Every structure is written in structure tokens, then in C-alpha cells.
C-alpha positions in Angstrom: 139.1 114.5 50.2 136.1 115.8 52.2 134.4 113.3 54.4 130.8 112.3 53.6 128.3 113.3 56.2 125.7 110.8 57.1 122.2 112.1 56.3 119.8 111.4 59.2 116.2 110.7 58.1 114.3 112.2 60.9 111.5 110.3 62.6 108.5 112.6 63.1 107.1 112.3 66.7 103.9 114.2 67.5 103.5 114.3 71.3 100.1 115.1 72.9 100.5 118.4 74.8 99.1 116.7 78.0 102.2 114.5 77.9 104.7 117.4 77.5 106.1 117.1 81.0 106.8 113.4 80.7 110.5 112.3 81.1 109.9 110.4 77.8 109.5 113.7 75.9 112.8 115.0 77.3 114.6 111.7 76.2 113.1 112.0 72.7 114.4 115.5 72.3 117.9 114.3 73.2 117.9 111.8 70.3 119.2 113.4 67.1 117.0 111.4 64.7 113.7 112.4 66.4 111.8 115.5 65.3 109.5 116.3 68.2 106.3 118.3 67.7 104.0 119.2 70.6 100.3 119.5 69.8 96.9 118.1 71.0 96.2 114.6 69.7 92.7 113.3 69.6 93.9 109.8 70.5 97.0 108.4 72.1 100.1 110.0 73.5 102.6 109.7 70.7 102.0 109.6 66.9 105.1 108.4 65.0 105.6 109.0 61.3 101.8 109.3 60.8 101.8 105.5 61.0 102.1 104.4 64.6 100.1 105.4 67.6 101.3 104.8 71.2 99.5 105.1 74.5 102.2 105.3 77.3 101.3 104.2 80.8 103.4 103.8 83.9 102.4 100.7 85.8 101.0 103.0 88.6 98.9 104.8 86.0 97.8 101.4 84.6 96.4 100.3 87.9 94.7 103.7 88.5 93.0 103.6 85.1 91.8 100.0 85.7 90.1 101.1 88.9 88.3 104.1 87.3 87.5 102.4 84.0 89.5 104.9 82.0 91.8 102.1 80.6 89.1 100.3 78.7 87.6 103.4 77.2 91.0 104.5 75.9 91.9 101.0 74.7 88.6 100.6 72.7 89.2 103.9 70.9 92.9 103.0 70.3 92.0 99.7 68.9 89.6 101.3 66.4 92.3 103.7 65.0 93.3 103.2 61.4 96.9 103.5 62.4 99.0 100.7 63.9 98.4 101.1 67.7 100.0 99.8 70.8 100.3 100.4 74.5 103.6 100.8 76.2 103.8 99.9 79.9 106.6 101.7 81.6 108.1 100.7 85.0 109.2 97.8 87.1 107.7 95.2 89.4 108.3 97.5 92.4 105.6 99.9 90.9 103.1 97.0 90.8 103.8 96.3 94.5 103.3 99.9 95.4 99.9 100.0 93.6 98.6 97.3 96.0 96.4 96.0 93.2 96.0 92.2 93.0 98.0 90.5 90.3 94.8 88.7 89.0 93.0 92.0 88.4 96.0 93.3 86.4 96.2 90.1 84.4 92.5 90.3 83.6 92.9 93.8 82.3 95.9 92.7 80.2 93.8 89.9 78.7 91.2 92.4 77.6 93.8 94.6 76.0 95.6 91.9 74.1 93.3 89.0 73.6 90.0 90.7 73.3 90.9 94.1 71.7 94.0 92.8 69.9 96.3 95.7 71.1 100.0 94.9 71.2 101.5 95.5 74.6 105.1 96.6 74.9 107.2 96.8 78.1 109.9 99.3 79.0 111.7 99.8 82.3 112.0 103.6 82.1 111.5 106.8 80.0 114.7 106.4 78.0 113.8 102.8 77.0 110.2 104.0 76.0 111.6 106.7 73.8 114.0 104.3 72.0 111.4 101.6 71.7 109.0 103.9 69.8 111.7 105.0 67.4 112.9 101.5 66.9 109.3 100.5 66.1 109.2 103.3 63.5 112.4 102.0 61.9 111.0 98.5 61.7 107.8 99.7 60.0 109.9 101.8 57.5 112.0 98.7 56.7 109.0 96.5 56.3 107.2 99.0 54.0 110.4 99.5 52.0 110.9 95.7 51.4 107.1 95.2 50.8 106.9 92.3 53.1 103.4 90.8 53.3 101.4 91.2 56.5 100.6 87.9 58.1 97.0 88.8 59.2 94.4 90.6 57.1 92.3 92.8 59.4 88.7 93.5 58.4 88.1 96.9 56.8 85.5 99.4 57.9 84.8 100.4 61.5 81.7 98.2 61.9 83.5 95.1 60.7 86.4 95.8 63.0 84.1 96.3 66.0 82.4 92.9 65.2 85.8 91.3 64.9 86.8 92.5 68.3 83.6 91.5 70.0 84.0 87.9 68.7 87.2 87.7 70.7 85.0 87.6 73.9 84.3 84.2 75.3 81.2 82.5 73.8 80.6 85.4 71.4 80.2 84.4 67.8 79.1 86.5 64.8 75.4 86.6 65.7 75.9 87.5 69.4 78.5 90.1 68.4 76.0 91.7 66.0 73.3 91.8 68.7 75.6 93.3 71.3 76.7 96.0 68.9 73.1 96.7 67.9 72.1 97.1 71.5 75.1 99.1 72.9 76.3 100.9 69.8 80.1 100.6 70.5 82.8 98.3 71.9 83.3 100.9 74.7 79.7 100.5 75.8 80.0 96.7 75.8 83.2 96.8 77.9 81.6 98.9 80.6 78.1 97.2 80.5 76.8 95.6 83.7 75.9 92.0 84.0 72.3 92.9 84.0 72.6 94.9 80.8 74.5 92.1 79.0 71.7 89.7 80.0 69.3 91.9 78.1 71.0 90.9 74.8 69.2 87.9 73.2 71.3 84.8 73.5 73.4 86.0 76.5 72.4 84.4 79.8 73.7 84.9 83.3 76.7 82.5 83.0 78.0 84.1 79.8 77.3 87.6 81.1 79.4 86.8 84.2 82.2 85.4 82.1 82.3 88.5 79.9 82.3 90.8 82.9 85.1 88.7 84.5 87.2 89.0 81.3 86.8 92.8 80.8 86.9 93.9 84.4 89.9 92.1 85.7 87.9 90.8 88.8 88.8 87.5 90.4 
């Protein structure tokens, strides 16, 4: 009797063309179940199954993007995406040492990404693990959707409501202050990069609270 061949359900991976030379793309192409498509993405580095959006950063790139403010601009946009979004940090502790950035500054940035913006943070040691991690996440989502498991947390719908929800994750910021901040700055991104002086111009935010918000979002000691 002829043997039955296993049908592989391909996982569609759209890679941003600026990421094309990444070792992760090479590893993805080596995996039979991954269908890799290269094109320009408006947001993120990898779009999986039109469901997941990943921003990949090496630890050295993380520290560089903290210094130039790029990290928080990217993270704010990623957090506002209707897709499930996450950041993958790739590398080892040796990379952090090579960056010469203080541990406290990195921890402050990670607090902003996870606690304030609500972005999941995944870790991988190298390009191969990054590739397999993204595909595994896609399989998990497929399994959950197939079994119709309920989601634990109901996220607010609508961009404005999501923005207010994120801002209320900042220390001392309740619904009213979040609304005032959004009214003044217009976006989460603008709030994240606002100076202490600009924050103090929001009714209800004094010097102490402005300092605390700057400390959280900047990663300063």
C-alpha cells in the first residue's frame, strides 16, 4: 500500500524588506513549514499568518534604540496595532556588556514596554531560536482559535480607548489625567517623548509626577 504523505500547513511569514539580510530570514527559509514573503511592512519586522506582528531586536540594537528614542516610537505604534504584537530580544548577556549601557536604564525601558505599553517581550539566544519561536507562536494561536478558548483579558476596542488604557498604566495617571494628556499631546508616542516641562503643562500633573513619568519612560536612574 502507498504510504500517506503528511500535509504541511504552511505558516505565512511576511518579512519587512529592510530585514531581508537578517540571519533570522535565512533560518526561516530553511524551515519547510514556513512560507517566506519579502515586502515592505508599515509596522514591525515579521507578520505571521496575518495575525501576529513581531519586532525583532538584538540586544545591541535595543540599547542603541533606547539612546536615540527610536524604541519608544516603534513600541507605541506596535502597541496600537490591531494584531497581536510582541517584541523579540535576541542575544546573550555578553551583548549587554558590550553595549556599556547601565542595567538600570535597560530595566527602565523594559518596564515601559511591558508594564506601561502592555507589549509581550520574548527572549531568544540567536537567529535560529527567533525563527522557531515565531513559528511556534503561530501554531499556538492556531490551536487556541481552533479550540475556541476564551481570552483571559478583554482589551478595549477603538484606538482612542486603547490609548487611554495604555496611559493609565503610567504611575499616578487615572482616567481623567490620561484624557488630559491625550488631549494635549495627541498620541501615546508624544507623551512618551514629552519633556518634564511639557508634562507639567497638563492640568493635574505637578513636578513630582512629571519626574516619575519621565523616569519610567526614559530608563534613567
